N, C-alpha and C positions, 0 to 999 in steps of 0.2 A: 651698325652698318651705316654707310653714307647713302645718300640718294643715288649716287652714281653706282655704287655696289649693288643696290637693290635693282636698279635698271638692268645692269649686266646679268644678274642672277635670273631675272625674269625674261631676259632677251627683249627688253622694251627700250624705247627712247628715253633718255634722261628727262627731257621736257615733259613727257607723259607722266612720269613718276612725280615730278615737281607739281604738276596739276593735281595729282591725287593728294599730295601733301597739303596743298593749299585748301582743298576741299575738306580734308580731315581737320585742319586748323580752324576752319569755320565751325565745325561740329564740336571740337574740343579746344576751348579757349586757352587751356594750359599749354598747348603746343604752339600757340601764336607767337609767343616770345622767342621760342627756339627757331621757328621758321624765319622770323624777322632778323634774328642775329646771324643766321647763316648766310654765306656768300660763296661764290666759286672758289675763292682763296681759302676760306675757312668753312668747309662743309659741316653741316649738322651731323652728329652721331646719333643714330636711332637705336634704341634698345630692342629686344625681341618683341615686347608687347607693342611698341610703337610701329615696328616694321610690319607686324601682323595687321595692325589697324590700317596702315597705308595700303597694304595689299587687299584688304577687305573693301576699302573704298574703290579701288580700281578694278579688281577681278571678282569680288564677291566673297561671301562668307566661306564657302567650301574651299576655295583656293587658299584663303587665309589659314584655315584650319590645317590643311595639308602642309602648307609652308611651316607652320609652327611645329608640327610633328616631325618634319624632316630636319628642322633646325635643332630640335632637342636631340634627335638621333645623332646628328653630325656634331653636336656640341658647339654650335656657333655662339658668338658672344651674345649674352642674354642680359636682360634687365635684372636688377638686384632682387626682385621679388620672386623669381622663378627658380625652382629647385628641380634639377634633372635627376634621372635615375642614377647616373654616374656619381653625382654629388651625394645622393643618398647612400649608394653603395660604399663610397669612400668614407662617409661618416660612420656607417655601421662597422666597417672594417676597423677604423680607429677606435671606436667604442668597445668593440669586442676585445681588441688587443689590450686596451687599458684595463678592462675587467679581468682578463686572464692574468695580467701582471699583478693585480691586487689579490686575487683569490688563489693563485698558484701556491703560495706558501701554505695556505690552509689545506689545500688538496694533498700536498706532498707529505705533510705531517699529520697522519690520522690521529684523532683524539684517542686517548686511552679509553678503551671500553671496559667497563666494570660489569661483569656478569654476576648478578645476584641470584643465587639459587635459594628459593624460599620454600620448596617442597621436597621432601625426602621420603624414601621408604623407611620402614622400621629398621631393617638391617643396615641400610645406608646411613641413617642418623646415628645408630649405635656405633658403627665404625668411625664416624666423624668425631664423636665425643670419646671414643676409646673404651667402650663398654662391650664386654663379651656377653651375648645372649644366646639362648638355645631356641630351637624351633618352637617349643611350647610357650616359652616366654614371649617370643615374637607374636604369637597368635593372641595371647592375653593382652599384650600392650596394644596390638592392632585393634582389638575390640574396644578398649578404653579410648584410643585415639579417634576411632570412628564416632563413638558416642559424644566425645567432647567437641569434635568438629561440627556435629549437627547442632549441639547446644550453642556453640559460638557463631554458627552461620558460616563456617569456613568450608570451602569446597574440598572434596576428596577426589584426587585424580587417579586414573588407572595408568600404570606404566608397564612396559614390557620388561619381563625378567627372564634371564637365561635359564634359570633353574625351575621356576614355578610358573612360567607363562606370563600371566598378567597379575600384578599386585597393586595394592593401594599405596598412594603416597599422600602425605599429610603436610599441612602447613607447619613451618618450623616452630611457631609459637605453641601449637597444639602438642608437638612432640616434646618441647621443653617442659611443658606442664606435666605430661604423662610420665616422662622419665624422672621428674623430681619426686613423684609420688610413689 
């Protein structure tokens, strides 16, 4: 913003705002060169931070803070160091869009899931390996599988069975050993 624009926005005389600028230049030497280089033909352009500092010199800290908040809301020209909510929202929108572009192919093609079944009932394992067993053989094999499971430290799971209610299921390594013997 120029000095004239600041004066119009605050409903102040331009000479009043110029006095504020000169007072601020006395406090901030880095602005002295900008003030000296400006003229009515080539007015100085003030960033948001500089404009807030000018208003603080003339109207006080509270007025300057209110000005800054309104400027950010209205998205007025700002200095390079200030990030507004809209800038942040635009950045986030772009970032999310790029992430979706990169990860969408992974989401659309689910990885092949391999289900490994490592526990079987006696009858289930017998069917898997193609062996016919009777009820009494299943009880004998089950006792041997239970003993071997305890010896090897393998868990014995209980599973629901349509015919018998709940039956034991054993780790496949235990069943392989029991069926071999």
